[in-house]
ChimeraX commands (.cxc) that place a marker at each C-alpha (Angstrom):
marker #1 position -2.24,3.03,20.63 radius 0.5
marker #1 position -0.65,0.85,17.99 radius 0.5
marker #1 position 1.40,2.22,15.11 radius 0.5
marker #1 position -0.73,1.80,11.97 radius 0.5
marker #1 position 0.59,1.00,8.51 radius 0.5
marker #1 position -1.35,0.74,5.27 radius 0.5
marker #1 position 0.24,-1.72,2.83 radius 0.5
marker #1 position -0.21,-0.79,-0.82 radius 0.5
marker #1 position 1.17,-3.52,-3.02 radius 0.5
marker #1 position 1.66,-4.46,-6.63 radius 0.5
marker #1 position 2.90,-8.02,-6.37 radius 0.5
marker #1 position 2.98,-10.99,-8.67 radius 0.5
marker #1 position 0.39,-13.55,-7.47 radius 0.5
marker #1 position 3.25,-15.88,-6.51 radius 0.5
marker #1 position 4.58,-13.15,-4.19 radius 0.5
marker #1 position 1.25,-12.34,-2.52 radius 0.5
marker #1 position 2.13,-14.38,0.56 radius 0.5
marker #1 position 4.73,-11.68,1.27 radius 0.5
marker #1 position 1.96,-9.19,2.10 radius 0.5
marker #1 position 0.36,-11.56,4.60 radius 0.5
marker #1 position 3.72,-12.45,6.16 radius 0.5
marker #1 position 4.47,-8.76,6.65 radius 0.5
marker #1 position 1.11,-8.31,8.34 radius 0.5
marker #1 position 1.82,-11.23,10.68 radius 0.5
marker #1 position 5.32,-9.95,11.52 radius 0.5
marker #1 position 3.99,-6.45,12.11 radius 0.5
marker #1 position 1.30,-7.74,14.48 radius 0.5
marker #1 position 3.92,-9.69,16.42 radius 0.5
marker #1 position 5.68,-6.36,17.06 radius 0.5
marker #1 position 2.54,-4.42,18.00 radius 0.5
marker #1 position 2.08,-2.77,14.60 radius 0.5
marker #1 position -1.35,-2.76,13.04 radius 0.5
marker #1 position -1.05,-3.33,9.28 radius 0.5
marker #1 position -4.00,-3.01,6.93 radius 0.5
marker #1 position -3.64,-5.16,3.80 radius 0.5
marker #1 position -6.35,-4.40,1.22 radius 0.5
marker #1 position -7.74,-7.25,-0.83 radius 0.5
marker #1 position -7.19,-6.37,-4.47 radius 0.5
marker #1 position -9.18,-7.93,-7.24 radius 0.5
marker #1 position -12.61,-7.94,-5.59 radius 0.5
marker #1 position -14.14,-5.65,-8.19 radius 0.5
marker #1 position -13.24,-2.38,-6.47 radius 0.5
marker #1 position -16.75,-1.75,-5.14 radius 0.5
marker #1 position -17.49,1.75,-3.84 radius 0.5
marker #1 position -17.80,0.49,-0.26 radius 0.5
marker #1 position -14.39,-1.15,-0.64 radius 0.5
marker #1 position -12.87,2.12,-1.87 radius 0.5
marker #1 position -14.34,3.97,1.12 radius 0.5
marker #1 position -12.89,1.36,3.47 radius 0.5
marker #1 position -9.46,1.68,1.85 radius 0.5
marker #1 position -9.58,5.46,2.13 radius 0.5
marker #1 position -10.55,5.21,5.80 radius 0.5
marker #1 position -7.67,2.81,6.42 radius 0.5
marker #1 position -5.24,5.23,4.73 radius 0.5
marker #1 position -6.65,8.12,6.78 radius 0.5
marker #1 position -6.06,6.17,10.02 radius 0.5
marker #1 position -2.57,5.01,9.02 radius 0.5
marker #1 position 0.58,6.61,10.36 radius 0.5
marker #1 position 2.33,5.74,7.08 radius 0.5
marker #1 position 1.90,3.83,3.84 radius 0.5
marker #1 position 4.31,1.08,2.85 radius 0.5
marker #1 position 4.25,0.59,-0.94 radius 0.5
marker #1 position 5.76,-2.60,-2.31 radius 0.5
marker #1 position 5.97,-2.43,-6.10 radius 0.5
marker #1 position 7.39,-5.46,-7.93 radius 0.5
marker #1 position 5.04,-5.60,-10.94 radius 0.5
marker #1 position 3.25,-3.09,-13.15 radius 0.5
marker #1 position 1.31,-0.64,-10.98 radius 0.5
marker #1 position -2.42,-1.39,-11.20 radius 0.5
marker #1 position -5.07,1.33,-11.26 radius 0.5
marker #1 position -6.12,0.31,-7.73 radius 0.5
marker #1 position -2.60,0.79,-6.36 radius 0.5
marker #1 position -2.18,4.07,-8.25 radius 0.5
marker #1 position -5.41,5.31,-6.65 radius 0.5
marker #1 position -4.25,4.23,-3.16 radius 0.5
marker #1 position -0.91,5.98,-3.52 radius 0.5
marker #1 position -2.34,9.16,-5.03 radius 0.5
marker #1 position -4.89,9.31,-2.23 radius 0.5
marker #1 position -2.16,8.82,0.39 radius 0.5
marker #1 position -0.03,11.57,-1.15 radius 0.5
marker #1 position -3.05,13.88,-1.33 radius 0.5
marker #1 position -3.65,13.24,2.39 radius 0.5
marker #1 position 0.06,14.01,3.00 radius 0.5
marker #1 position 0.82,10.57,4.40 radius 0.5
marker #1 position 4.39,9.40,4.63 radius 0.5
marker #1 position 4.78,6.88,1.79 radius 0.5
marker #1 position 7.71,4.47,2.00 radius 0.5
marker #1 position 8.21,2.89,-1.44 radius 0.5
marker #1 position 10.02,-0.39,-1.99 radius 0.5
marker #1 position 10.30,-0.65,-5.76 radius 0.5
marker #1 position 11.89,-3.13,-8.13 radius 0.5
marker #1 position 14.68,-1.17,-9.86 radius 0.5
marker #1 position 13.32,-1.53,-13.40 radius 0.5
marker #1 position 10.01,0.01,-12.27 radius 0.5
marker #1 position 11.61,3.00,-10.54 radius 0.5
marker #1 position 10.93,5.29,-13.52 radius 0.5
marker #1 position 7.13,5.03,-13.21 radius 0.5
marker #1 position 5.59,8.54,-13.28 radius 0.5
marker #1 position 3.60,7.86,-10.11 radius 0.5
marker #1 position 6.80,7.31,-8.14 radius 0.5
marker #1 position 8.04,10.80,-9.01 radius 0.5
marker #1 position 5.70,12.11,-6.29 radius 0.5
marker #1 position 7.65,10.42,-3.51 radius 0.5
marker #1 position 10.37,12.23,-1.61 radius 0.5
marker #1 position 13.84,10.84,-2.16 radius 0.5
marker link #1:1,2 radius 0.2
marker link #1:2,3 radius 0.2
marker link #1:3,4 radius 0.2
marker link #1:4,5 radius 0.2
marker link #1:5,6 radius 0.2
marker link #1:6,7 radius 0.2
marker link #1:7,8 radius 0.2
marker link #1:8,9 radius 0.2
marker link #1:9,10 radius 0.2
marker link #1:10,11 radius 0.2
marker link #1:11,12 radius 0.2
marker link #1:12,13 radius 0.2
marker link #1:13,14 radius 0.2
marker link #1:14,15 radius 0.2
marker link #1:15,16 radius 0.2
marker link #1:16,17 radius 0.2
marker link #1:17,18 radius 0.2
marker link #1:18,19 radius 0.2
marker link #1:19,20 radius 0.2
marker link #1:20,21 radius 0.2
marker link #1:21,22 radius 0.2
marker link #1:22,23 radius 0.2
marker link #1:23,24 radius 0.2
marker link #1:24,25 radius 0.2
marker link #1:25,26 radius 0.2
marker link #1:26,27 radius 0.2
marker link #1:27,28 radius 0.2
marker link #1:28,29 radius 0.2
marker link #1:29,30 radius 0.2
marker link #1:30,31 radius 0.2
marker link #1:31,32 radius 0.2
marker link #1:32,33 radius 0.2
marker link #1:33,34 radius 0.2
marker link #1:34,35 radius 0.2
marker link #1:35,36 radius 0.2
marker link #1:36,37 radius 0.2
marker link #1:37,38 radius 0.2
marker link #1:38,39 radius 0.2
marker link #1:39,40 radius 0.2
marker link #1:40,41 radius 0.2
marker link #1:41,42 radius 0.2
marker link #1:42,43 radius 0.2
marker link #1:43,44 radius 0.2
marker link #1:44,45 radius 0.2
marker link #1:45,46 radius 0.2
marker link #1:46,47 radius 0.2
marker link #1:47,48 radius 0.2
marker link #1:48,49 radius 0.2
marker link #1:49,50 radius 0.2
marker link #1:50,51 radius 0.2
marker link #1:51,52 radius 0.2
marker link #1:52,53 radius 0.2
marker link #1:53,54 radius 0.2
marker link #1:54,55 radius 0.2
marker link #1:55,56 radius 0.2
marker link #1:56,57 radius 0.2
marker link #1:57,58 radius 0.2
marker link #1:58,59 radius 0.2
marker link #1:59,60 radius 0.2
marker link #1:60,61 radius 0.2
marker link #1:61,62 radius 0.2
marker link #1:62,63 radius 0.2
marker link #1:63,64 radius 0.2
marker link #1:64,65 radius 0.2
marker link #1:65,66 radius 0.2
marker link #1:66,67 radius 0.2
marker link #1:67,68 radius 0.2
marker link #1:68,69 radius 0.2
marker link #1:69,70 radius 0.2
marker link #1:70,71 radius 0.2
marker link #1:71,72 radius 0.2
marker link #1:72,73 radius 0.2
marker link #1:73,74 radius 0.2
marker link #1:74,75 radius 0.2
marker link #1:75,76 radius 0.2
marker link #1:76,77 radius 0.2
marker link #1:77,78 radius 0.2
marker link #1:78,79 radius 0.2
marker link #1:79,80 radius 0.2
marker link #1:80,81 radius 0.2
marker link #1:81,82 radius 0.2
marker link #1:82,83 radius 0.2
marker link #1:83,84 radius 0.2
marker link #1:84,85 radius 0.2
marker link #1:85,86 radius 0.2
marker link #1:86,87 radius 0.2
marker link #1:87,88 radius 0.2
marker link #1:88,89 radius 0.2
marker link #1:89,90 radius 0.2
marker link #1:90,91 radius 0.2
marker link #1:91,92 radius 0.2
marker link #1:92,93 radius 0.2
marker link #1:93,94 radius 0.2
marker link #1:94,95 radius 0.2
marker link #1:95,96 radius 0.2
marker link #1:96,97 radius 0.2
marker link #1:97,98 radius 0.2
marker link #1:98,99 radius 0.2
marker link #1:99,100 radius 0.2
marker link #1:100,101 radius 0.2
marker link #1:101,102 radius 0.2
marker link #1:102,103 radius 0.2
marker link #1:103,104 radius 0.2
marker link #1:104,105 radius 0.2
view
């Protein structure tokens, strides 16, 4: 069984290729990485799919380089509620965001 990672990301559009590169690199090493498509209207079926992907994940990798959108906040709160290991990678000037206080140091 492959190790499963859910990628929650708040990236500038110019940096979005980073998410897809990470998915490709993970697959090359036998890691299954789910990368949600943000910006598609957040339909209820999409939210259910995201929650299922978080439930199946062994951990959540959160890459935060821009302001944290409502979608990403929801993903991370859901992951914390489900007691998933969340590994945040955060731009230093965003480290004071209240949402990030919920992560273990």
